Backbone as CSV, one residue per row, in Angstrom:
resi,resn,N_x,N_y,N_z,CA_x,CA_y,CA_z,C_x,C_y,C_z
1,MET,-14.900,0.736,6.915,-15.806,1.685,6.304,-15.056,2.850,5.585
2,ILE,-14.020,3.307,6.210,-13.302,4.398,5.612,-12.698,4.033,4.301
3,ALA,-12.144,2.780,4.137,-11.633,2.400,2.920,-12.749,2.301,1.876
4,LEU,-13.880,1.728,2.287,-14.959,1.674,1.288,-15.391,3.057,0.833
5,ALA,-15.488,3.925,1.717,-15.872,5.306,1.328,-14.815,5.882,0.293
6,VAL,-13.605,5.605,0.554,-12.511,6.129,-0.368,-12.803,5.573,-1.767
7,LEU,-13.062,4.194,-1.819,-13.299,3.504,-3.114,-14.590,4.007,-3.797
8,ARG,-15.661,3.964,-2.958,-17.029,4.267,-3.527,-17.213,5.742,-3.958
9,HIS,-16.770,6.600,-3.150,-16.997,7.959,-3.360,-15.903,8.717,-3.932
10,ASP,-14.756,8.088,-4.191,-13.579,8.668,-4.707,-13.108,9.847,-3.837
11,GLN,-13.231,9.616,-2.519,-12.795,10.680,-1.575,-11.183,10.714,-1.556
12,ARG,-10.662,11.901,-1.367,-9.253,11.989,-1.151,-8.837,11.418,0.101
13,LEU,-7.690,10.674,0.023,-7.141,9.995,1.294,-6.968,10.973,2.378
14,ALA,-6.324,12.175,2.127,-6.107,13.073,3.141,-7.427,13.533,3.816
15,ASP,-8.468,13.693,3.109,-9.738,14.193,3.541,-10.347,13.168,4.510
16,MET,-10.269,11.946,4.064,-10.855,10.778,4.871,-10.025,10.634,6.267
17,ALA,-8.758,10.772,6.020,-7.832,10.494,7.200,-8.013,11.610,8.188
18,GLY,-8.003,12.812,7.811,-8.182,13.935,8.699,-9.439,14.012,9.465
19,GLY,-10.531,13.591,8.640,-11.869,13.584,9.326,-12.040,12.485,10.327
20,ASN,-11.255,11.518,10.265,-11.346,10.283,11.093,-10.210,10.080,12.086
21,ASN,-9.241,11.013,12.146,-8.208,11.031,13.136,-7.133,9.817,12.964
22,VAL,-6.971,9.427,11.651,-5.960,8.497,11.344,-5.059,9.015,10.331
23,SER,-3.814,8.482,10.103,-3.056,9.107,9.039,-3.313,8.710,7.685
24,GLU,-2.847,9.456,6.730,-3.172,9.249,5.359,-2.559,7.840,5.012
25,SER,-1.393,7.536,5.456,-0.786,6.315,5.052,-1.621,5.051,5.545
26,THR,-2.237,5.234,6.750,-3.055,4.172,7.205,-4.365,4.016,6.299
27,VAL,-4.923,4.946,5.934,-6.021,4.869,5.018,-5.541,4.303,3.676
28,ARG,-4.383,4.649,3.190,-3.873,4.069,1.970,-3.685,2.588,2.158
29,ARG,-3.099,2.060,3.266,-2.865,0.631,3.496,-4.251,-0.055,3.606
30,TRP,-5.248,0.595,4.330,-6.554,-0.051,4.352,-7.201,-0.174,2.883
31,ARG,-7.040,0.832,2.151,-7.589,0.731,0.803,-6.828,-0.283,-0.082
32,ASP,-5.620,-0.364,-0.062,-4.886,-1.397,-0.780,-5.157,-2.843,-0.285
33,ALA,-5.376,-3.032,0.972,-5.750,-4.335,1.581,-7.132,-4.569,1.064
34,LEU,-7.976,-3.747,1.039,-9.357,-3.983,0.515,-9.349,-4.387,-0.944
35,ILE,-8.668,-3.612,-1.723,-8.552,-4.061,-3.157,-7.992,-5.399,-3.340
36,THR,-7.012,-5.671,-2.573,-6.340,-7.098,-2.638,-7.460,-8.113,-2.285
37,LEU,-8.155,-7.865,-1.196,-9.259,-8.681,-0.802,-10.314,-8.966,-1.886
38,PHE,-10.834,-7.923,-2.442,-11.841,-7.914,-3.557,-11.303,-8.723,-4.656
39,ALA,-10.081,-8.426,-5.052,-9.379,-9.140,-6.168,-9.303,-10.604,-5.992
40,ALA,-9.004,-11.038,-4.750,-8.932,-12.446,-4.467,-10.310,-13.152,-4.493
41,GLN,-11.367,-12.468,-4.196,-12.669,-12.993,-4.150,-13.356,-12.969,-5.625
42,ALA,-12.833,-12.120,-6.579,-13.355,-11.996,-7.855,-13.179,-13.329,-8.668
43,PRO,-14.093,-13.728,-9.475,-13.850,-14.955,-10.223,-12.853,-14.618,-11.440
44,ARG,-12.184,-15.581,-11.766,-11.175,-15.390,-12.875,-12.046,-15.274,-14.183
45,LEU,-11.445,-14.505,-15.151,-12.206,-14.191,-16.318,-12.546,-15.394,-17.101
46,ASP,-11.626,-16.432,-17.209,-11.976,-17.557,-17.987,-13.045,-18.353,-17.351
47,ARG,-13.106,-18.389,-15.955,-14.206,-19.183,-15.354,-15.498,-18.433,-15.532
48,ALA,-15.491,-17.103,-15.414,-16.744,-16.395,-15.595,-17.318,-16.448,-17.036
49,LEU,-16.445,-16.483,-18.073,-16.931,-16.617,-19.411,-17.480,-18.021,-19.594
50,LYS,-16.832,-19.036,-19.079,-17.430,-20.393,-19.191,-18.865,-20.405,-18.597
51,LYS,-18.896,-19.953,-17.495,-20.275,-19.951,-16.759,-21.322,-19.093,-17.536
52,VAL,-20.974,-18.036,-18.160,-21.940,-17.276,-19.015,-22.262,-18.087,-20.204
53,ALA,-21.201,-18.699,-20.764,-21.468,-19.590,-21.989,-22.477,-20.737,-21.749
54,ARG,-22.441,-21.282,-20.495,-23.342,-22.352,-20.192,-24.756,-21.779,-20.067
């Protein structure tokens, strides 16, 4: 949830980390892992364009 809040509300990492008793680097790792997960789940552009064309 912390990583989603960082992405959704553009919160500073230090603010989110301090308010939740975790380090800033931990929040950074969570954020990066979440972006990687979202990127892996996203359709490739060529597949999405073919689907729209149909």
